[in-house]
Each structure stands twice: as structure tokens, then as C-alpha cells.
N, C-alpha and C positions, 0 to 999 in steps of 0.2 A: 923533244915531241912526247918520247916515252913518259919522261918525268913529270911534264904538264898533265898528261893524261892520268897518272897514277894520283896526283895532287888534286886534280878535279873529283876524281872518284872518291877520294879520302874525305873532301869536303861534302860531296853529296850524301855519303853515308853519315856523316856526322849530323846533317839536317834532317835525317829521318826521325819521325815520331818515335819516341821510347814509350812503351806501354807503362801507364801510372805516372810518367813525368807530368803531365797536365794537372793531374789531381793532386800531386805533391806541391807544385807550384801555386795551387789555387790559394787565393787571399784567405788567411784564418779569420772566420767569423768572431765577433766579440758579442756576448749578451750581458747586460747588466741586470743584476737581479735585485729587487728592492722589496724587502720583507718587513712588515710591522711587528711580528713576534720575534722570539728568540729562535735560533735554529737548533732546537733541542731534538731528542731522538724521535718524538712524535711527529714534528713538523719534518723532520729529515725522511722519515719513513712514508708519511701519507702523502707529501706534496714534492719536495725536492728531488728524491731519488726516481719517482715517476716521471718528472719533467727531464732529468737527465737522461734516464733510460730511454724515453721516447725519442730525444734528439739523437742519440746514439744509433737507434734503429733507422733513424732517417739519413744517417750520414754523418752527422757532426759528432765528432769523438773528441773530448778535451784531451789536450796534450798533443794532438794531430792537426786538427783544423778548427778547432774551437777553444775558445776562452770563455769562462763565465766569471764574472765578478760579483761578489754577493756583500750586500749591506743589509743589516737588520736594526730595526729602531729599538727591538726589545721593549715593546709595549709603550715607548715614549713619542707620541705622534709628533711633538714638536721637532724631535730629531730628523723627522722625514725630508723636509726641503734640503737640509745640508746633506744628507746621505745622498739624495738623487743629484745634486750639483757634483758630488764626488764621483759618482758613476759617470755623469755625462762628460767629465773632464777626462775620463779613460778612452773617449771615442767610440761608444758601442754602436753596432749595427741595429740594435733592437734592445728596448728596455722591457723587463718583464716584471709586472707591479702585482705582488701577491696580496690581494685585498683592497677594500675600498679606500682606505686611508693612503696606502702607496700609490694608488691609481689617481686619487686627486694630486698627490704631491708631484708624481711624475708629469701628468698634464700641464700642471702649473709651471714645471721647470723648462718643458720643450715644446714647441709646436711643429718641429721638423723631424726629430728623431721618432721612428715607429715605436709604439708601445702596445704590449699585449697585456691586459688587465683581467685578472682573474684569480679567486672567483670576486665577482662584484654583485650588487643588486641589479636593480633597473638601470642599465647605461643610459637611457635617454633621460630618465628622471634625474640622474646623477649629473647630467650634463656633459657626459663623456663621448656621447654619439648623437647625430642628428636623428637616425633611426637605426633600428637593429639590422635591417637588411642592407643599409648603406651608411656606414658610420660617418663618412664624409670628412673626417680630420685625420689625425696621426695616431688614434686609438681603435683597437679592435679587441676582442677578448671573449670571456665566457661568463654569462649571467648565472648566478645560483638562485634564481627564483625571485628573491626580494619579498614584497609583501604578501604574495600568494603563499608564501612558506610560513609567515607569521599566522595566516589563518589556518593553516595545517596544524600547526604546533598549539594555537588555541583550542582547536577541536580535540587534539590529543589529551591536552590537560583536562579538558571537560570530560573526555572518557575516562580518564584517571580518577577524577574527583567530581562524579557528577553533581554533588551538592554545591560546587564553588559558586559563589555570586561575585566576588570581586577578584580581579586578576590583574598583576603588575606585569608591565613590560619593561625592562631594564635595558637601555640603548646607550651608546656612547655619541653626543651631539658633534663630535669631532669627525665621525665617520659616516653618519646617517645622512640622507639627502635632506635638503632644506624643507621645513614645514610647508605643506601645500593643502589648498582646500580639497583637491582631490583625496589626499591622504586622509584628511580628517573624516570625508564621508566614507572611505573603504572602513576606518575604525568603527564609525557609527553603525554600519552594515553588520560588522562583525559582532557588536553588542547585541544587536537586535536578534541576529540569526542564533548565537549561542545563549542568549539570555545571561549575559554577564556584564559586569561594568569594568572597562578596562582603565587601568592607571597607567599613564606614560611617564615613565621616571627615567632620569637621565643622570649619568656620572662619566666625568671626564678621566677619572683615576680613583685609586683606593682612598684618597682624602675626601671624596664624595659619596663613597659607599653607605657610610653610616647615616646620612642624611636620607638617602634613598630608602634605606630599610626602616628608618624612623616614620617615613610617610607610610609604607606599607603597613606597619604596626597600627598607626593611628587610624588607617582606613580599614582595617581589619581585613586586609587581602588574604585569600584563602590558596592563592598560588602565584608562582612567578614564571615568567618567560625571561631566559637571558639571551640577548642577542649575541651571535658570533662577532666578535671583535679582539683585535690584537691586544690591548690594553688588558680586557677582561681575562683572556687567555692567560697571560703572563702572571696576573693576580687572581686565578681561579680558586686558589686554596684559601685566600681571604674571603672570596666570596662564598665558598662552601661552608666557612665556619659561621657567617652571617645567616645562611640559609639554614643550617641545623640548630643554629640558637634560636631562630624564629620559627621552626618547624614547618617549613614552607615546602610543600610539593613544588618542583621545578622541571621546567623543560628547557633544555639548553640547545646551542647551536654548534656545538663541537662534541666529539665523543670522549676526549681527555677531561672534560669537565665531570662526566660521570666517574672516572677513576679517581681523580683528585679533587674534584669540587663536591663530591657527595649528590649530584644530581640524580633525579628520579628517571628521567628519559632524554634521548637525544633524537632529533629529527633534523636531517641536514642532508644536502647535495652530497653525492660522492666526491669528495675532494681529490682523491687519486684520479678519478676519471676526468675531472676538470684539468688536473696538471697535466694530463697525457694531451688534452685536447690543446691547452695554452701552448705546449710544445709544438704541435702540428701547425698551429698558427704561426708561431716564430719561425718555423721552418719555411712556410710559405713566404714569409718576408725576407728571409735571407736568401731566398731564391728568386726576390725581384718584385713579388706582389705589392701592391700598394694597400696599406691598412686601411685606409678610407674606403676602400672597395672591397674589404672582405667582411663579410656579415658577421656580427656578433652571435655567437652560439648561445643555445639556451641549455643549461643542464638538463638531462633526461633522467637520470637514476637518483632517487631518494633512497636514504638509509634510515632505518629504525633501531635504536639500541634501548633496552630497558635494563634498569639497575635493581634487581631484587632485594639486595641489602638495603638500599635506600628506602623501597617500599616497606620492608619489614620494619624499619626504624621509625617510618611514619604511621605504621598500622594501616597500610593500604593494601586492599587485595587485588593483585593485578588480574585484569580481565583476561580470561585464557584467549580470546580473539586476539588481543594485542600480543601475547606470547607467541601465538602461532605465527603471526605476521612479522614479528621482529627479525631483523637480520642477525642481531646478537643479543643475547641475553647474559648479563653480567650476574653472577652468583655472590 
């Protein structure tokens, strides 16, 4: 009798909950990370590390209860579908799509695995979501303004070069939303408001850069907006050479363009803040939230950087008001 009581007591003790045991046994979460650029030092510092750090702060630690699988297209958008398929084969709980082209590729690859797309333009216009408040599918994320930011950059270029009459906007058709009548109306409004002629130019890669700049020269453009794009980022040095050769004042969509591409100014959403919000959305999904019911967020902070070295080379006197309001001035 005594032996049976001791055994029963031992079994009862063995069944007591041990602090930390449930957490240790918890399923390891898996995040697939799809990027269109190269994972260089700038991308690591500006986006990947803030994304990782925020996940750690929210309880998801690599090597303990989290695995992040990375794939980067290195500026070659045609590689994205295959890279998305590779990530899906690993069985992720959520896909992180960094940028418009990866978002398109991720959405085309799966209608069931949750996707966080950030930064993207207008997710409704891109077909990623039914509405900002209720996406409705398997994609949520963070919008980095879209066409409203183009208007702000045009105004910035006009402030820098008040006499400019023709402005080129260079984009990648692989990552831009499909042309629309609404978009055409918005550009017509920008032209009227700023009293400029807008030349909408496209290049899928470096083989098409020369033709775009030939059009700018032929049309006697006095300035250029280079939209943020993974392919443009990878080949920013070549774009910078063509801009310098044509002596074009330029406003870019990423600060690295100023340092390596010779841009005059940069005006863009805070990518690190977007990365942190993207991690917070991934955390919600990992904890059971439905991405179709998580509202798309709108980036709230914009950053302005000015390149005084480029301004001097172009003979442009930088307005004091812009220098005072800039988040960063590059000497």
C-alpha cells in the first residue's frame, strides 16, 4: 500500500507544470523574407535589422523560437517568382515581402499563406487589398504613400530649381501599378499646379537607361525624379553617371542614391519605421490574427536629405528653408 502511494505521488509531481516548459515546447515560428534588392550593409541597417529587432522585442528570437529564411532577387525582378516558391516550400507561417515587386510575386504565389507587404504604394490600387481598413485577402502591410509622395517630390524639385519647365519621372513598369485614368488625372493636376511638363519614363533595367536619358535630353528636361525601385537601387551608380553626364538635378526615393548615385535630394518615408511596423504586423499574424482583417497601415514619417556636394556641382544655391527643415545634410 505504502509503495503504491509513493508511486502515485511521484507521478503527480511529474505532472506538475514546470515554469518555462510550455514556452520551450512552443512551436518554432517560420518567416520567409522576400526582397528585391541585395542584402547590402544599407539594406541590413535600414530595414532588416529593425525588422529583426522588433520581432525580438515581441518575443520572437532567432535560434530559440523563430527561423527567418531570406531570399533576395538582387535587382532582377524575373527571379522573384522562383524565390517566392522556394520560401513557400519551407513552410512559412508568414511571408515578409519587402517592396512592391516582392509583394506582387508573393501574392501571385499563394492565396493562403499570410503576407506582410512593406513598403508598398497604394495597396488598393496595386490590387493587394480590397480596402485599407479591411484588406480581405491574405495580404496586409504598410503603405509608403504612393502618388502623394510623387507630388511632394515634384514640389521639392520645383523649390530647388524654380525655373524648371520639364521634369522627367523614371519608374520601373515591373513594379508600378497598372496605368489608370485616375493616375493620368493626378499627373495632369500636378502639371497644372506646379506649371511643369511631366515626362513619364520607364526602364526595366540598365539596358533601358540610355533610351530614357536620350528622351530626357531630346525633351530638354530640367530635372528628374527617380522612383524607389529595387532594380534602380542595385544599379544606382550607373544612374548616377548618366545624371552627372546630363547635369540633371535629381530627387530620389532612397538616401543611398545620394551617397552613391549623386542625387541632389531624397524625400521618402522612414524605411526603418516601416520595418518595425511590418514586424509588429507579422507578430499579430504569428499570434493568430487574420491578415485580411488587419488594416493596412500608412507610413506617418517622411524624411528629407539634401546633398550639398551635388548642389555645388550643379551650381544650385540651396534654399535656407530646405536646409533648416532637412533631416540630414550631406556635405
